[in-house]
C-alpha positions in Angstrom: -75.5 77.4 174.3 -76.7 76.1 171.0 -77.1 72.2 170.7 -77.4 70.2 167.3 -77.8 66.3 167.4 -76.9 64.6 164.3 -78.2 60.9 163.5 -76.0 59.0 160.7 -77.0 55.7 159.6 -76.1 55.3 156.1 -78.7 52.3 155.8 -81.4 54.1 156.8 -84.6 55.2 154.8 -83.7 58.7 156.1 -79.7 58.6 156.9 -79.2 61.6 158.3 -81.8 63.1 161.2 -80.7 66.7 162.7 -82.2 68.3 165.9 -81.0 72.2 165.8 -81.6 73.9 168.9 -81.1 77.7 168.3 -80.1 79.9 171.9 -79.7 83.1 171.0 -81.2 86.7 172.4 -84.3 87.1 172.5 -84.4 90.9 170.8 -82.1 89.5 167.7 -85.0 89.4 164.6 -85.3 86.2 162.6 -88.0 84.9 160.3 -89.0 81.2 160.2 -88.0 78.7 157.7 -88.5 79.6 153.6 -86.2 80.6 150.5 -85.1 83.6 151.5 -82.5 84.2 149.2 -83.0 85.0 145.3 -79.3 84.2 144.6 -80.1 80.5 146.3 -83.8 80.1 145.7 -83.6 76.2 146.3 -82.4 76.7 149.6 -84.8 76.0 152.7 -84.1 78.0 156.1 -85.1 80.5 158.8 -83.6 83.7 157.9 -81.0 86.3 160.5 -82.3 89.1 159.9 -79.6 91.6 161.8 -76.9 89.7 159.4 -79.0 87.8 156.4 -77.7 84.6 156.7 -79.1 81.7 158.4 -78.2 79.1 161.3 -79.9 76.2 159.3 -80.1 75.6 155.7 -81.6 73.0 153.3 -81.3 71.8 149.5 -84.0 69.6 150.0 -83.1 68.7 145.9 -79.8 66.7 146.5 -80.1 66.5 149.8 -78.1 68.3 151.6 -77.5 70.8 155.1 -75.3 72.7 157.0 -75.7 73.9 160.6 -73.8 76.3 162.4 -72.9 76.9 166.0 -71.0 79.4 167.3 -67.0 78.6 169.0 -65.2 79.2 171.3 -61.9 81.0 170.5 -60.2 84.3 169.7 -62.6 86.3 167.1 -61.7 87.7 164.2 -60.5 90.9 163.6 -63.8 93.3 163.8 -62.9 95.3 160.0 -62.5 91.8 158.3 -65.6 89.4 160.1 -68.0 87.7 158.0 -70.9 86.8 159.1 -71.3 82.9 160.2 -74.8 82.7 159.4 -73.3 82.4 155.9 -71.2 79.0 156.1 -74.8 76.7 156.2 -76.3 78.7 153.7 -73.0 78.2 151.4 -72.8 74.9 151.5 -76.6 74.1 151.2 -76.0 76.1 148.0 -73.6 75.1 146.6 -71.8 71.6 148.5 -68.6 73.4 149.2 -67.2 76.2 151.2 -64.6 76.5 148.4 -61.5 77.8 150.4 -62.8 79.8 152.9 -60.9 82.4 154.6 -61.4 80.9 158.4 -59.4 84.1 159.9 -62.9 86.7 159.0 -65.0 84.7 161.1 -65.4 84.1 164.7 -65.0 80.3 165.6 -67.7 78.1 164.4 -68.5 74.6 164.2 -70.1 73.7 160.8 -72.1 70.2 160.2 -72.6 69.2 156.8 -74.4 66.7 156.0 -75.3 64.3 153.0 -76.6 60.8 152.7 -73.2 60.0 152.5 -71.6 61.6 155.0 -71.4 63.8 157.9 -68.3 66.6 158.5 -67.6 68.8 161.5 -65.4 71.7 160.2 -64.8 73.6 163.7 -62.2 77.1 163.7 -61.5 78.1 166.7 -59.5 81.5 165.6 -56.3 79.7 165.4 -56.7 76.2 163.5 -59.3 75.2 161.0 -60.2 71.0 161.3 -62.8 68.8 159.3 -63.1 65.5 160.5 -66.0 63.2 159.8 -68.8 61.8 161.6 -68.7 57.8 162.2 -72.6 56.5 162.0 -74.1 56.6 165.3 -75.3 59.4 167.4 -73.5 62.6 168.3 -74.2 65.8 170.0 -72.3 69.3 169.0 -72.3 72.3 171.1 -70.5 75.3 170.8 -67.2 73.6 172.2 -67.5 71.2 169.6 -68.1 67.4 169.2 -69.2 66.5 172.9 -67.4 63.6 174.1 -66.0 62.3 177.5 -66.7 65.0 180.7 -64.2 66.8 181.8 -64.6 66.7 185.6 -61.9 70.3 185.8 -64.7 71.9 183.7 -65.9 75.8 184.6 -69.3 76.5 184.4 -69.6 76.7 180.8 -68.6 73.2 180.1 -70.1 71.8 183.4 -73.7 73.2 182.0 -72.8 71.6 178.5 -71.8 68.3 180.7 -75.0 68.4 182.5 -77.1 68.5 179.0 -75.5 65.5 177.2 -75.5 63.6 180.1 -79.4 63.9 180.7 -79.8 63.8 176.9 -77.7 61.4 175.4 -78.6 58.3 176.6 -82.4 59.1 176.4 -81.7 59.9 172.7 -79.8 57.1 172.1 -82.0 54.7 173.9 -85.2 56.2 172.0 -86.5 54.3 168.8 -84.6 55.9 165.9 -87.0 57.8 164.2 -88.2 57.1 160.7 -90.2 60.3 159.8 -91.8 60.1 156.4 -95.3 60.8 156.9 -98.3 62.4 159.3 -98.0 65.4 162.3 -95.0 66.4 163.7 -95.7 64.1 167.0 -96.7 61.1 164.5 -93.4 61.5 162.6 -90.9 62.1 165.3 -92.5 60.0 167.9 -90.2 59.6 170.6 -87.5 62.3 169.9 -90.2 65.1 170.4 -91.0 65.2 174.1 -87.0 65.3 174.3 -86.7 67.9 171.7 -89.3 69.6 173.4 -87.3 69.8 176.5 -88.0 66.7 178.4 -89.8 68.1 181.4 -87.0 70.0 182.0 -87.7 73.6 183.9 -85.6 75.7 181.5 -83.3 77.4 183.7 -82.2 73.5 184.9 -78.9 73.6 184.3 -79.7 70.3 182.1 -81.8 71.9 180.0 -82.2 71.5 176.0 -84.8 74.2 175.8 -83.7 77.2 178.3 -84.0 80.4 179.1 -81.8 83.2 181.3 -80.7 86.3 181.5 -77.3 88.1 180.1 -76.3 91.3 181.4 -79.8 92.7 181.7 -80.8 90.8 178.2 -83.3 87.6 178.0 -81.7 85.1 176.1 -82.1 80.9 175.4 -83.7 78.7 173.1 -85.4 80.5 170.3 -86.1 78.0 167.8 -85.6 74.2 167.1 -85.3 72.2 164.3 -86.4 68.8 163.2 -84.7 67.8 159.9 -84.7 63.9 157.9 -82.6 63.8 155.0 -84.2 60.8 153.4 -83.2 59.2 149.7 -86.9 59.5 148.5 -87.6 62.8 150.5 -86.7 65.8 153.2 -88.7 65.9 156.6 -88.5 69.2 157.9 -90.3 71.0 161.1 -90.1 73.6 162.9 -90.7 75.4 166.2 -90.5 79.1 167.2 -91.7 78.5 170.3 -89.7 75.8 171.9 -90.9 73.5 174.3 -94.6 73.9 173.3 -95.5 70.5 171.6 -98.5 72.6 169.7 -96.4 75.0 167.7 -94.5 73.2 165.8 -95.2 73.5 161.9 -94.2 71.4 158.7 -92.1 73.3 156.6 -91.2 70.2 153.9 -92.4 66.6 153.8 -92.8 64.5 150.7 
């Protein structure tokens, strides 16, 4: 149940703030953010070692960033399937996906952010939709852009609704960070305790940093990312031990 938080304010020194919460099986190997792709040496992101792509990528020189979340819908034919992890990498590197052959991807939601706009590209196995996000605070989950709660939802959507209902008002009420300098806690201020889980048990239905078992495999939040696209700089902080405030490291600053 991955989640992305986007705060978009075109008039701010940091027009785009992104929170990336990656939920995955614990035994799926990945390496922390770095410049892992020789064909795109300017791009920084964590690398999934199974498929070689990433869940979040940024070109700090533009700046430009892409974040992908699994979607819900009809999967791609196995013989033609491409990894969704190449989508944020391609956008960060080129600023465009060209004409993506969406039918070769399992369902996804791709956040594409620059200083001037944030867009959400969604594919459910049948229809490809592209929308601009207005200035403000947005949450994207595996079900897409978070909207009003659905009282008839099933268990998965109920858990997503519970997460949104808990965290959206807290994030909206917190002072918007301007993370230009200092350690992670100083740079991200009131947002950091929320991104670290807000003290909720990882098995709480509202949890942002979660732990669960799925068909005998440990799963849950495997990393959290804080990314700010600024007019003069990019700030990128990463935590490979989500929920532990001592484990944040600064990947890019200044």
